[in-house]
C-alpha positions in Angstrom: 97.0 60.5 -72.4 94.2 59.2 -70.1 94.5 58.4 -66.5 92.5 56.1 -64.2 91.5 56.9 -60.6 94.3 54.6 -59.5 96.8 56.7 -61.4 95.6 59.8 -59.7 95.8 58.1 -56.3 99.4 57.1 -57.1 100.1 60.7 -58.2 98.7 62.1 -55.0 100.9 59.7 -53.0 103.9 60.8 -55.0 103.1 64.4 -54.5 103.0 63.9 -50.8 106.4 62.1 -50.9 107.8 65.0 -52.8 106.4 67.5 -50.4 107.9 65.7 -47.5 111.2 65.8 -49.3 110.9 69.5 -49.9 110.3 70.1 -46.2 113.0 67.7 -45.2 115.7 69.4 -47.2 114.5 72.8 -46.0 115.1 71.6 -42.4 118.4 70.2 -43.4 119.5 73.5 -45.0 118.5 75.5 -41.9 120.2 73.0 -39.5 123.4 72.9 -41.5 123.5 76.7 -41.9 123.0 77.3 -38.1 125.5 74.6 -37.2 128.3 76.1 -39.4 127.4 79.7 -39.0 130.1 80.4 -36.4 132.8 79.0 -38.7 131.4 81.0 -41.6 131.5 84.2 -39.7 135.1 83.6 -38.6 136.5 82.2 -41.8 134.4 83.5 -44.7 133.3 87.0 -43.9 136.7 88.5 -43.1 138.4 86.9 -46.2 139.0 88.9 -49.4 136.5 88.6 -52.2 137.4 86.0 -54.8 135.7 83.4 -56.9 135.7 80.8 -54.1 134.1 83.1 -51.6 131.5 84.2 -54.1 130.8 80.6 -55.0 130.5 79.6 -51.4 128.0 82.4 -50.6 125.9 81.6 -53.7 125.7 77.9 -52.8 124.8 78.8 -49.3 122.4 81.7 -49.6 120.7 81.3 -52.9 119.2 78.0 -51.8 118.1 79.4 -48.5 116.5 82.4 -50.2 114.6 80.6 -53.0 113.5 77.5 -51.0 110.8 79.5 -49.3 109.3 80.1 -52.7 109.6 76.4 -53.5 107.8 75.5 -50.2 105.1 78.0 -51.0 104.7 76.6 -54.6 105.0 72.9 -53.9 104.0 72.3 -50.3 100.8 74.4 -50.3 97.6 73.7 -52.3 96.8 76.0 -55.2 94.3 76.3 -58.0 95.1 75.4 -61.6 94.9 79.1 -62.5 97.5 80.0 -59.9 99.8 77.3 -61.0 99.5 78.2 -64.6 101.7 81.1 -63.7 103.8 79.9 -60.8 104.9 76.6 -62.2 107.1 78.3 -64.7 108.5 80.9 -62.3 109.4 78.3 -59.6 111.0 76.0 -62.2 113.1 78.9 -63.5 114.4 79.9 -60.1 115.6 76.3 -59.5 118.0 76.5 -62.4 121.0 78.0 -60.4 120.7 75.2 -57.8 121.4 72.7 -60.6 124.5 74.3 -61.8 126.2 76.0 -58.8 127.5 72.9 -57.1 129.1 71.5 -60.3 130.7 74.9 -60.9 132.3 74.7 -57.4 133.4 71.2 -58.1 134.9 72.3 -61.4 136.9 75.0 -59.6 138.2 72.4 -57.0 139.0 69.9 -59.7 140.9 72.6 -61.6 142.8 73.5 -58.4 143.6 69.9 -57.6 145.0 69.5 -61.2 147.5 72.2 -60.6 145.5 74.8 -62.6 146.2 73.0 -65.8 144.7 74.9 -68.7 144.0 71.7 -70.6 142.1 70.3 -67.6 140.1 73.6 -67.3 139.1 73.6 -71.0 138.1 69.9 -70.7 136.0 70.6 -67.6 134.4 73.8 -69.1 133.3 72.0 -72.2 131.3 69.5 -70.2 130.0 72.2 -67.8 128.7 74.3 -70.7 126.8 71.2 -71.9 125.3 70.7 -68.4 124.3 74.4 -68.2 122.6 74.2 -71.7 120.7 71.1 -70.8 119.6 72.5 -67.4 118.4 75.7 -69.0 116.4 73.7 -71.5 114.8 71.6 -68.7 114.1 74.3 -66.1 113.2 77.3 -68.4 111.5 76.1 -71.6 108.2 74.4 -72.3 107.3 73.8 -68.7 104.1 71.8 -68.5 101.9 72.3 -65.4 99.6 69.6 -64.1 96.3 69.3 -66.0 93.2 71.1 -64.7 91.6 67.7 -64.1 94.4 66.8 -61.7 93.5 69.9 -59.6 89.8 69.1 -59.7 90.4 65.5 -58.6 93.0 66.3 -56.0 91.1 69.3 -54.7 94.0 71.6 -55.3 97.7 70.7 -55.2 101.2 72.2 -55.6 102.5 73.9 -58.7 104.4 70.9 -59.9 105.5 70.4 -63.5 104.0 67.3 -65.1 107.0 65.0 -65.1 105.0 62.2 -66.7 104.8 64.2 -70.0 107.1 62.3 -72.4 109.2 65.3 -73.5 109.5 66.6 -69.9 110.5 63.2 -68.6 113.2 62.9 -71.3 114.7 66.3 -70.4 114.6 65.4 -66.7 116.7 62.2 -67.2 119.1 64.1 -69.5 119.5 66.8 -66.8 120.2 64.3 -64.0 122.4 62.3 -66.3 124.4 65.4 -67.3 124.8 66.3 -63.6 126.0 62.8 -62.7 128.4 62.8 -65.7 129.9 66.1 -64.6 130.3 64.8 -61.1 132.1 61.7 -62.4 134.4 63.7 -64.5 135.4 65.9 -61.7 135.7 62.9 -59.3 138.0 61.2 -61.8 140.2 64.2 -62.1 140.3 64.6 -58.3 141.1 60.9 -57.9 144.0 61.0 -60.4 145.6 64.0 -58.9 145.0 62.8 -55.3 146.8 59.6 -56.1 149.7 61.6 -57.5 149.7 63.9 -54.5 149.6 61.0 -52.1 152.6 59.5 -53.8 154.6 62.7 -54.0 153.4 64.8 -51.1 152.7 62.3 -48.3 150.3 63.7 -45.7 149.3 66.5 -47.9 148.1 64.0 -50.5 146.1 62.1 -47.9 144.5 65.4 -46.8 143.5 66.0 -50.4 141.9 62.5 -50.6 140.0 63.0 -47.3 138.6 66.4 -48.3 138.0 65.9 -52.0 137.1 62.3 -52.9 134.6 61.8 -50.0 132.6 64.9 -50.9 132.6 64.2 -54.6 131.6 60.6 -54.0 128.6 61.6 -51.9 127.4 64.0 -54.6 127.7 61.2 -57.3 125.8 58.9 -55.0 122.9 61.4 -54.6 122.6 61.9 -58.3 122.9 58.1 -58.9 120.1 57.3 -56.5 117.8 60.0 -58.0 118.5 58.6 -61.5 117.7 55.2 -60.2 114.4 56.4 -58.9 113.6 57.8 -62.3 114.0 54.4 -63.9 111.8 52.7 -61.3 108.6 51.1 -62.7 106.5 53.8 -61.2 106.6 56.6 -63.7 104.8 59.1 -61.4 107.9 58.9 -59.1 110.1 60.6 -61.8 110.5 63.9 -60.0 110.8 62.6 -56.4 114.5 62.9 -56.2 114.7 66.6 -57.4 114.6 68.3 -54.0 117.6 66.2 -52.9 119.8 66.6 -56.0 119.1 70.4 -56.0 120.0 71.0 -52.4 122.4 68.4 -51.0 125.2 69.0 -53.6 125.1 72.7 -52.8 125.5 71.9 -49.1 128.5 69.7 -49.8 130.0 72.2 -52.2 
């Protein structure tokens, strides 16, 4: 595939937009962590270890730990030789960010459903598909930007080439699978919240306030990112990734 200078100018602009997004979500993570740290120390640290506590700490601290590597890889300028190695490494460490939040939401949906085994099996089947697609996207056949791109741009971040047809296809499948998992969890929460509201009064309303709002925001984030993918500007395919990787984990 050949590219004109206008294409590379557009790509450079898109890279800058993506870098701004990476730095923005980094600031959001740090702000949200500091703002909630007193509650975390009071409520989370003294509690017994269980799956919920482990999921909370993973969602919270894995993103904080690996995002410095993401900033290094994507927000700084590197050579093609450096990115030939780092592009694959950075892509791989992003994988847990894609699957942690849906896992937490699965646990909440299961709890809202009264720990129904049938609901759990239903959720796990879709979650397994999401994990498989995410592993396929983040860990296999990662295509760095071409050497020509580094020469024209004078060095850039270690971004995968989201314009490559097979990479673009896997990207949309991954985002679609995440949004599908969100919608399934949201639907289950909605059904059982309506039941709880009709049978448990204020407790049901509390479930609705705490569950549906958070799930709806996550669905919206994935929906916007998926919409950006289908915009006429193909170079913008990966612009939404920083947001869909971090914001759902903050909400979860």
